[in-house]
N, C-alpha and C positions, 0 to 999 in steps of 0.2 A: 980860395978854395973853389974847386970846380964842382958843380952840381949836375948829376946825371939826369937827363930829361925823363920824365915818367910817361910811359906809353899809355894809350887809351885803354888797353886791356892787358890781362896777364897772360903772356905766352906759355908760361909753365902750366897754368890751369887749363889753357886750351889744348896743350899737348896731352895732358891727363885725360881730358874729355875725349880727344880723338882716339887715344888708346882704348878707352872704355868702349867707345863705339865699335872700334875694330874687333875687340874681343867679343862683343855681342854678335857682330856679323860672322865672326869665325864660329862661334858656338851655334849660331843658326844654320850656317852651312854644314857644320859637323852633324847637327841634328837631322838636317835634310838628307845628308848622305847616309846616316844610319837608317832613317826611315826608308830611303830608297833601297838600301840593302835588304831591309826587312821585307819590303814589298817584293823584291826580286826573289827572296827565299820563299815567300808565300806563293808567288806565281810558280816557282819551281815545284813546290809541294802540290799545287793545284794541277800542274802538268802531269806529275807522277800519279796523282789520284785519277785523273782522266785516263791516263794510259792503263792504270790498273783496272779501272771500271770497264774500259774497252776490252781488255784481255779477259776479264771475268765474263763479259757478255758473249765474247767469242767462244769461251770455254763452255758456257751454258748452252749455246746454240749447238756446239759440237756434241755435247752430252745428250741434248734432246734428240739430235739426229741419230746418235748411237742407240739411245733408248728405243726410238721408233723402229730402227733397223732390227734391234733385238726382238721387239714385240712382233714385227712382221715375220721374222724368222721362226719365232715360237708358234705363231698362228699357222704358218706353213707346215711346220713339223706336226702340229696338232691335227691339222686337216689330213696330212699324209698318214698319220697314225690311225685316225678314225677310218679312213678309207681302207687301209691295210687290215684293220680289225674287222671291218664289215666284210671285206673279201674273204678273210680267213673264216669268219663266222658262216658265210655262205658256202664256202668250200667244205667246212666241217658238216654243215647241215646236209649238203649233197652226199657226202661220203656216208653219213649215218643213214640217210634215206636209202641209198643204194644197198647198204648192208642189210637193212630190214627187209627190203623188197627181194633182194637176191636170196636171202635165207628162206623166205617162204616159197619163192619160185622153185627152189631146189627140193622143197618138201611140201608140195601143194595139198597133200592128203592130211596134213596135221590138223588144220582147222576143221574140216568136215568131220573128222573122227571125234574131236572134242564136242561137236554139236550132235553126236549120235547118228551120224550119217555114214553111208558107205561111199567112199570116193570112187568116181568113175574116170574122169579126166579133166584136165585144165583146158579151158577154151582159149585158143590163141586169137591174135588180132584179126586174122582172116575170117575165122568163124564168127566173131563178133560183128565184123563188117557185113558179112552175108546176112546175118540175123537182122541187122539194122536196115538193110536196103529195102526189105519188104514192109517195114513199119516206120519209115522215117517221116511220114506226114505229120506236120505239127511240131516237130522237134527242131530246135534251133541248131545251126551249124556248130556252135560251140559245144552244145551238149552231145551232138553226134560224134564230134571229134574226141571229146573226153571219154565217151563210152567205148569207142573203138580202141582206145589206148588205156583202158582200165588196168589198174595194178594187177589184179588177180581175180578171175571168175572161174569157179569150178562147177562141174555137173556131178551130181551125186544122187543117191537113192536113199529113201528112209526105210525103216524096217518093214513097211508095207509094200516096198518095191516102187513107190511113187518117185518121180523125178523131182529133185529139189536143187535149186541153184544157190550158190553162196557168192555174194558180191563183196569182195574184200578190198578195202583201201588201206594201203600200207604207208606208215609214216613213223619216223623215229619219235617225233613228238606230235601227237594228233591234236587237231582242233576242230572247230565247227565245220570248216570246209571239207575235211575228211568225212565227217558224218554226212554232210549234204550229198557228197558224191556217192558214198556207199548206199544211202537210202534211194537216191535217184536211180542208180544202176540196178538195184534190186527191183524197183518199180518197173523199170524198162523190161527186165527179164520176165517178170510176171505178165506184163502187157504183151510181149512178143510171143511167149510160149504158153501162157495159161497155167504155168506151174508156180509153185511156191518158190520164193526167193528170199534169202536171209541176208540182211546187210551186216557187215562185220568191219570193225576197224582193228588193225593190228599195229601195235605201237609199243615202245618201251615206256613211254609216259604220256599222260593226257593233260590237256588244259582243264582247269577246274570246271569250266562251263559245260563240259561233256558229261558230268556226273548225272545230271537229270535225265539225259538221253539213255544212259546206261541203266539207271534205276527203273526207268519206265519200260525198258525192253525195246525201245525204238531201234536200237542198234546193239549188237554184241561186241564185246571187246576180247581180243586175243593178245596176251602179253608177250612181248618179245624181249629176251634177255639183252641187256646192254652189252655192247662189245668192250673188250679190254684192249685199250690202245696203248702200246708201249713205244715210247720215243727213245731211240738210242743215238 
């Protein structure tokens, strides 16, 4: 009977161990591959997030520029509106002032009659200039010019036959400057002629600060009816 020689180790067991090691290596490689795929997916997500963040940043910058452009446009329109409103206000003020002055120039006798005087005539700019030339010493150039172009000055007589001047400043809306000019012109007339002169403001409305001057008799007030303006 022949006996098979026994090897120093078991080949079957060795093969089983090699298979086990191979499976472990396979599993490790599989796990590594899965991890790599997950990393790639995460990197892809990060790339998309970075792209989205960049797009949002660009959009925010664009929106900010648009907002600033809109703000600048609104500011420009507001400035243009204010300028147009100021111009319109000045134009309306000029028209109203012209209306008030023209109304009285056409009827210069009205105010003297309300003061109990007999109207003689309206002094024109040439007469005022000639009157001033002989008495200009000590009077500033601004006051001389203002007097020569006074709104309305009339020569009148009182019931006793004495000459009385009326210095009238016309304004649609009178203020302290109108009072100042009327009083100044009346003082000039008395200084130049030695005759009584009455300061008057003629207006459709007055600034509240004028009430004290009216109550004290420092200046008289003649009311002008407001015009009816129709826009068609």
